[in-house]
Every structure is written in C-alpha cells, then in structure tokens.
C-alpha positions in Angstrom: 29.6 -20.8 -4.5 31.7 -18.0 -6.0 30.5 -14.7 -7.5 32.2 -11.9 -9.4 32.0 -9.8 -6.3 33.8 -12.4 -4.3 36.4 -13.2 -7.0 37.5 -9.6 -7.3 38.1 -9.2 -3.5 41.4 -8.1 -2.0 43.1 -9.8 0.9 41.5 -9.4 4.2 42.2 -6.0 5.7 44.3 -6.1 9.0 44.4 -2.4 9.9 42.2 0.7 9.7 44.3 2.0 6.8 43.8 -1.4 5.0 40.1 -1.3 5.5 39.9 2.4 4.5 41.6 1.5 1.2 39.3 -1.5 0.7 36.3 0.8 1.2 37.7 3.4 -1.2 38.2 0.8 -3.9 34.9 -0.9 -3.2 36.6 -4.2 -2.6 35.4 -4.3 1.1 32.7 -6.9 1.6 29.7 -5.8 3.6 27.8 -8.3 5.7 24.3 -7.4 6.9 22.7 -9.5 9.7 19.0 -9.4 9.5 17.2 -9.1 6.1 14.1 -7.3 7.1 12.8 -3.7 6.8 16.2 -2.3 7.7 18.6 -4.8 6.4 17.2 -5.2 2.9 17.2 -1.4 2.0 20.7 -1.2 3.5 21.8 -4.0 1.1 20.3 -2.1 -1.8 22.2 1.0 -0.8 25.6 -0.7 -0.6 25.1 -2.8 -3.7 24.1 0.3 -5.7 27.3 2.0 -4.4 29.4 -0.8 -5.9 30.0 -3.1 -2.9 29.5 -6.8 -2.5 26.9 -7.6 0.2 26.3 -10.8 2.1 22.8 -10.9 3.6 22.6 -13.1 6.6 19.4 -14.3 8.2 18.3 -17.2 10.4 15.1 -17.5 8.4 15.8 -20.1 5.7 12.6 -19.2 3.8 13.8 -15.5 3.5 17.2 -16.6 2.4 15.8 -19.0 -0.2 13.5 -16.3 -1.6 16.3 -13.8 -1.8 18.7 -16.2 -3.6 15.8 -16.9 -6.0 15.6 -13.2 -6.8 12.3 -12.6 -4.9 11.6 -9.8 -2.5 9.1 -10.1 0.4 9.1 -6.3 1.1 6.9 -4.1 -1.1 9.2 -1.1 -1.6 12.2 -3.4 -2.5 11.3 -4.8 -5.9 12.3 -8.3 -7.0 13.9 -6.8 -10.1 16.5 -5.2 -7.8 17.2 -8.5 -6.1 17.6 -10.2 -9.4 19.9 -7.5 -10.7 22.4 -7.5 -7.8 22.4 -11.3 -7.9 23.2 -11.3 -11.6 25.9 -8.7 -11.1 27.5 -10.8 -8.4 27.1 -8.1 -5.8 24.8 -10.1 -3.4 23.9 -13.4 -2.0 22.0 -14.5 1.1 23.2 -17.1 3.6 22.1 -18.8 6.9 25.6 -20.0 7.7 27.4 -17.8 10.4 30.7 -18.9 9.0 30.0 -16.8 5.9 30.4 -13.6 8.0 34.1 -14.4 8.6 34.8 -13.3 5.0 33.1 -9.9 5.5 35.1 -6.7 6.2 32.2 -4.9 7.7 29.3 -6.4 9.5 26.1 -4.4 10.1 23.7 -5.7 12.7 20.0 -5.0 11.9 18.2 -7.4 14.3 15.0 -6.7 16.3 15.1 -5.0 19.7 11.6 -5.7 21.1 10.3 -5.3 24.7 9.6 -8.1 27.2 6.1 -8.5 28.6 7.3 -6.3 31.5 8.3 -3.6 29.0 12.0 -4.0 29.6 14.5 -4.2 26.7 14.7 -7.6 25.1 18.3 -7.8 24.0 18.5 -11.5 23.2 18.7 -10.9 19.4 21.5 -8.4 19.7 23.3 -10.6 22.3 23.0 -13.8 20.2 24.2 -11.9 17.1 27.2 -10.5 19.0 28.2 -14.0 20.2 27.7 -15.4 16.7 30.0 -12.7 15.2 32.5 -13.3 18.0 32.8 -17.0 17.0 34.1 -15.8 13.6 35.6 -12.4 14.5 39.0 -11.6 12.9 41.4 -8.7 13.0 40.5 -5.7 10.9 36.8 -6.2 10.8 34.3 -3.4 11.4 31.2 -4.2 13.4 28.3 -1.7 13.5 25.1 -2.0 15.5 22.1 -0.4 13.8 19.3 -1.8 15.9 17.6 0.9 18.0 18.5 0.5 21.6 19.3 2.3 24.9 22.5 4.4 25.3 25.3 2.2 26.4 24.3 -1.0 24.5 27.3 -1.0 22.1 29.9 -0.4 24.9 28.3 -2.4 27.7 26.8 -5.4 25.9 28.3 -5.8 22.4 32.0 -4.8 23.1 32.6 -7.3 26.0 31.2 -10.2 24.0 33.4 -9.4 21.0 36.4 -8.8 23.2 35.9 -12.2 24.9 37.8 -13.4 21.8 41.0 -11.7 23.0 40.8 -9.1 20.3 40.4 -5.5 21.5 38.0 -2.9 20.1 39.6 0.1 18.3 42.9 -1.8 18.1 42.3 -5.3 16.6 38.8 -4.7 15.3 36.5 -1.6 14.9 33.2 -1.1 16.6 30.5 1.6 16.0 26.9 2.4 16.4 24.8 4.0 13.6 21.0 4.1 14.1 18.7 3.0 11.3 16.4 5.7 10.0 14.1 3.7 7.8 10.5 5.0 7.1 8.7 2.4 4.9 6.5 3.9 2.3 8.2 7.2 2.2 9.0 8.5 -1.3 10.8 11.8 -0.7 13.7 10.2 1.2 15.5 6.9 0.9 18.3 5.1 2.8 20.8 6.8 0.4 19.5 10.3 1.1 18.8 10.2 4.8 21.7 11.6 6.8 23.5 8.7 8.7 24.5 9.4 12.3 27.6 7.5 13.3 29.4 7.1 16.7 32.5 5.0 17.3 33.9 3.2 20.3 37.1 5.1 19.6 38.8 7.4 17.0 39.8 4.6 14.6 36.4 3.0 14.7 34.7 6.3 14.0 37.0 7.0 11.1 36.4 3.6 9.5 32.6 3.6 10.1 32.3 7.1 8.7 34.2 6.1 5.6 32.0 3.1 5.0 28.7 5.0 5.2 30.0 8.0 3.3 30.8 5.6 0.4 27.2 4.8 0.0 25.1 7.5 1.7 25.0 11.1 0.7 25.4 12.7 4.1 27.1 11.4 7.3 26.9 13.1 10.7 29.5 12.0 13.3 29.1 12.2 17.0 31.7 11.8 19.8 30.6 8.3 21.0 28.4 5.3 20.5 26.2 6.5 23.4 25.5 9.9 21.7 24.5 8.0 18.5 22.3 5.7 20.5 20.7 8.6 22.3 20.1 10.4 19.1 17.7 7.7 17.8 15.9 7.4 21.1 15.4 11.2 21.1 13.9 11.2 17.6 11.4 8.6 18.6 10.6 10.0 22.1 9.9 13.3 20.4 7.4 11.8 18.2 5.9 9.6 20.9 5.3 12.5 23.3 3.8 14.7 20.6 1.5 12.0 19.3 0.4 11.3 22.9 -0.4 15.0 23.3 -2.6 15.0 20.2 -4.2 11.6 21.2 -5.2 13.0 24.6 -6.6 16.2 23.0 -8.6 14.0 20.6 -10.4 12.5 23.5 -10.9 15.9 25.2 -12.1 17.6 22.0 -14.4 14.8 21.2 -16.2 15.3 24.5 -16.3 19.0 23.8 -17.9 18.4 20.4 -14.8 19.7 18.5 -13.2 17.9 15.6 -9.5 17.5 16.4 -8.5 17.0 12.8 -10.0 20.4 12.0 -8.1 22.0 14.9 -4.8 20.5 13.8 -5.3 21.6 10.2 -6.0 25.1 11.3 -3.0 25.2 13.7 -0.7 23.9 10.9 -1.3 27.1 8.9 1.0 28.9 11.4 4.4 29.1 9.6 6.5 28.8 12.8 6.4 27.3 16.3 4.1 24.5 15.4 4.5 21.0 13.8 1.4 19.0 13.0 1.1 15.6 14.6 -2.0 13.5 14.1 -4.0 11.2 16.3 -4.7 7.5 15.5 -5.9 4.2 16.9 -2.5 3.6 18.6 1.2 3.6 17.8 2.6 1.2 15.2 6.0 0.3 13.6 9.0 -1.0 15.3 10.3 2.3 16.7 7.8 4.6 18.4 5.8 2.1 20.5 9.0 0.5 21.8 12.0 2.8 21.9 10.9 5.3 24.5 10.6 2.4 27.0 14.3 1.6 26.4 15.2 5.0 27.7 12.9 4.8 30.7 14.5 1.5 31.6 18.0 2.9 31.3 17.0 6.0 33.3 16.1 3.8 36.3 19.8 2.8 36.5 20.5 6.4 37.2 17.8 6.7 39.8 15.6 8.8 37.6 12.0 8.3 36.6 11.2 9.7 33.2 7.6 10.6 34.0 7.0 12.6 30.8 8.0 9.7 28.6 6.1 7.1 30.7 2.9 9.2 30.6 3.1 9.5 26.8 3.5 5.7 26.6 0.5 5.2 28.8 -1.7 7.5 26.7 -0.6 5.9 23.4 -0.9 2.3 24.5 -4.5 3.1 25.8 -5.7 4.3 22.4 -6.9 0.9 21.1 -9.1 0.7 24.1 -10.5 4.1 23.4 -11.3 3.0 19.8 -13.1 -0.1 21.1 -15.1 2.1 23.5 -16.2 4.4 20.7 -17.0 1.4 18.5 -19.1 -0.1 21.3 -21.0 3.1 21.7 -21.6 3.3 18.0 -23.0 -0.2 17.9 -25.1 0.5 21.0 -26.6 3.4 19.1 -27.8 0.8 16.5 -29.1 -1.4 19.3 -26.3 -4.0 18.8 -23.7 -5.3 21.1 -20.1 -6.1 20.2 -20.7 -9.7 21.2 -22.0 -11.4 18.1 -21.4 -8.5 15.7 -19.6 -8.9 12.4 -16.8 -6.3 12.1 -14.6 -5.6 9.2 -11.2 -3.9 9.9 -9.9 -1.9 7.0 -6.1 -1.8 7.0 -3.7 -4.1 8.9 -0.4 -2.2 8.2 0.6 0.3 10.9 0.4 3.2 8.4 -1.0 3.9 5.0 0.3 2.3 1.7 2.9 -0.1 3.2 3.0 -3.8 3.9 4.6 -3.5 7.4 2.4 -4.6 10.3 5.1 -4.6 13.1 3.4 -3.4 16.3 0.3 -2.4 14.3 -2.6 -1.2 16.4 -4.8 -3.2 14.0 -3.5 -6.4 15.5 -4.6 -5.4 19.0 -7.9 -4.1 17.8 -8.7 -7.4 16.2 -7.7 -9.4 19.2 -9.7 -7.2 21.6 -12.8 -7.4 19.4 -12.5 -11.2 19.3 -12.2 -11.3 23.0 -15.4 -9.4 23.3 -17.2 -12.0 21.1 -17.1 -10.2 17.7 -16.6 -12.0 14.5 -13.7 -10.0 12.9 -12.4 -10.0 9.3 -10.0 -7.6 7.6 -9.0 -6.2 4.3 -5.6 -4.8 3.4 -4.5 -4.5 -0.3 -0.9 -4.8 0.8 -1.2 -7.8 3.2 -3.0 -10.7 1.6 -2.7 -12.9 4.8 -1.6 -12.4 8.4 1.9 -13.9 9.0 2.9 -15.6 12.2 4.6 -13.0 14.4 6.6 -13.3 17.6 3.6 -12.5 19.8 0.6 -12.9 17.4 -0.9 -15.3 15.0 -4.3 -14.1 13.8 -4.6 -16.8 11.0 -6.6 -14.5 8.7 -6.7 -13.7 5.0 -7.7 -10.4 3.5 -11.4 -10.4 2.4 -12.2 -9.0 -1.1 -14.2 -5.9 -0.9 -17.6 -5.9 -2.7 -20.8 -3.9 -2.0 -22.6 -7.0 -0.9 -19.8 -7.9 1.4 -19.6 -4.5 3.0 -23.4 -4.5 3.7 -23.0 -7.8 5.5 -21.0 -6.3 8.3 -22.5 -4.5 11.3 -19.5 -2.1 11.4 -16.5 -1.2 9.2 -13.6 0.0 11.3 -11.0 2.1 9.4 -7.7 1.4 11.1 -5.3 2.3 8.3 -6.1 4.9 5.7 -4.7 3.3 2.6 -4.9 5.4 -0.6 -6.4 2.4 -2.5 -9.7 2.7 -0.6 -12.6 4.5 -2.2 -14.1 6.0 1.0 -17.2 7.4 -0.7 -18.0 3.9 -2.0 -17.2 2.3 1.4 -19.5 4.7 3.3 -22.2 4.3 0.8 -22.3 0.5 1.2 -21.5 0.1 4.9 -24.1 0.1 7.7 -21.8 1.9 10.1 -18.2 3.3 9.8 -15.9 3.9 12.7 -13.0 6.1 11.4 -9.8 6.3 13.4 -7.8 8.2 10.7 -10.1 10.9 9.4 -10.1 9.0 6.1 -13.7 9.9 5.5 -13.2 13.7 5.9 -14.2 14.4 2.3 -17.1 12.0 2.1 -20.2 14.0 1.4 -23.0 11.4 1.5 -23.8 9.1 4.4 -22.0 11.2 7.1 -24.6 10.1 9.7 -23.1 6.6 9.4 -19.6 7.8 10.3 -18.3 7.9 13.9 -14.8 9.3 14.5 -12.6 7.4 17.0 
C-alpha cells in the first residue's frame, strides 16, 4: 500500500553521506519499533518534522487502531494520528519486512526486570535479531530503551554484525535514551534535549543529524556506554532521593511530624535543596526498574552498589507500609482488612495520566485482595484494567457517587488526580487513607483522614 511519503522517497542510502543528505532533505524514512508511550510521541515528533514514519509493533490490535486513526494514549490525540495518515507521513505495520525500507530504525521496546530483579533483555534481543534479518547497508539503528551501560555494544552490535555487515562501516549504530514524562505540559519530545552516543564517529554523526532534524537540542557524548549511563544516572538520582524522603516520611510520622509540611518549608531555600515527595511506592517504567540494571552490571565489576540497592529496598517496601497504615486505620474503627470494602482512587502511577506501568496501585490492590478485602477502584483516565505482562486485575472503574463512597469502609487515595473533588470525597467517605497529601487543603472531616 503506497503513500505520498513512500512515493517521494529517494533511493536507499548506502553511505553516511547519502544518509545525511536524505535526512537533510527529509526523504529518509524513519522506522520505530514499539508503538507505546515512547514510540508514539517519537513518531509524532518525526512526522511533524517532515519525515515519513513507519510504526512497527507486534500487537495487531494497536496497529489496527493506529491505521484507523485512533490513539490509545491520552496525550497523543487521535486527530494527530488521522492527520499524519492523511498526509501520507505514517503507517503502522506488524510485518518485520517493512523495516527493510527504513533508513533509520529506532528501538523503543520494554526492558523489564526478571523475578530475580535481573535485566530482562529478551525484547531488545528479539528486536535486534528481527532487524538483523532485514538489515541492509547504510541503515542507522538506534536503541532508545533504557538499559545498562554496554548493551548496545555487547548485545545489539554482535547480533547485527552476525549478518556480515560491520557497524560504523556498513551500517550505523547508536544509543539515545528516551526521556518521556507522560502528562508533562512544559516539555515535549521535541523540546527535551536528546542525548546521543555512537558506536563510532560515523554512527554518532548520522544519529546526531537525525535527531537534530526533529528535536530542538542534541547533546552528544563520546560513546554508547556514556549515553546509556546518562539515563541510568538520571533515574538513580531520583530513586535515591525518593527513597530518602520515603524513609523520612516513616520516621517523621512516628515523631508526629507532617513530612509534607517539612518538604514544603525546606523548598523555600533558593539553593542547595530540591524537593522530592513521598508516595505509596514507585511507578512508571523507569525509576522502579532502571537502578537495578546498574546494580546488576556493577556485579560484573566486583562491586556492590549498596546505596542504590538500599534505595530500591526502601522504595519497594512502601506499598507494605501503606497497607500497615490502612490496617491500623481500620483497626481504629474496630474493623479488619479481611472482609472490608476498600475503594482505591487512582490506578495510574502519577496524576492526570493514563499510564499504569509499574503503578504501586496494582500492588496495593493485589495485597489487599490477598488479605481478604473486597477492592474496587476509580480512575477517570483508565476505564478498565488492561492485561499486563505480570498482572490481570480484571476490574472496571467504578462511578463515584455519594452513596457509593459511603458504602466503602475505606477510601485509599493512591493517585492524586486533579479531577477529584477531595472535599466532597472526604465529606462522603467513612475513612480516607491519603498517600499523596491530596487532602491537605480539606477543612472539614479531617478526623477521617489518615496519612500514609
């Protein structure tokens, strides 16, 4: 099936200069493997910059939706999908052969952890083999999935070179970490600086040119390993600081001090302090996972990253702390968790988005169920729980009414969505356990509120 974007395409580039010219003239075709929270915004960015994008995904339902002009991610509107389809700048496909016609292929696949908290590289590895089956001279391959330093050179490069083609000579290979933050309005994919590291000088030159053609600022580093380490550093930094504030939350609670008040006061200092906030646990694809990639890699160098591992232990223990606080709150009402009706407010991992990857709400619901509670949820952004790799809750969002709120023994605020009227929720709930300080400004009914 042809499109205007395909019809206007030049011959396949064979050298770095050919590819640079194709990038300059916007005749280079960009393939993106993985049409999720990273791949779809990336497609929007390159299409808006004048490129033709092929979106590859193994999920036939996603591909069918995209080709019908429908988006399944809240901050990527269907109107955009329809526009780029109509302009002939985009199509989605499940056939790996379609990647052979792309001049640049960007890999945006999951990098989860195994049950033993080791890197699960099967998605990256399978993608690399799939690309290798159709690799041709002059192509640029860029890994964007967050991973440990060395992945591009040690895992991806040997697979691609098994074809007989050599990186930085016959094809170009680079790493550029994704920096998506769903729900953020002050920065977009186009305006967040792109860090790029190449397997060699030619690869770096070509990869930099591609991203510079679509993104406002590009920062180059001397190697793929430096670029991989950059993303890990960003997420370890956040993980460690969130762990610190989570631990202080528990301590301050025992001391009768409100941690949120303390953070707010400390943040008035104009230097030397950055505010981090506690929560029911870490969510999103990056912070709960990426630090463990570095601890795993560090063991290969006979080093234990105790600081990072301790932060991981604290953060992963937070859902259990929330359950303990909720249990105490119910006990104060002469009720046990077993047999109680509990409503969880917010399924997404942070406010005002529809992304529930690694959301602590999932673990909270599963733990409460294991304790014998009857658990429902409400989330204005997630009408039903999708089947995930490790979870399948099989729930639908309950409509909030005053009568419905009063029917639950406890309302657990797990995500502080802006759509919630917290005064109304507290007024109609029997008991509220607040993990996000969402009820800070509620004036009436404060005796019903327990911070967790």
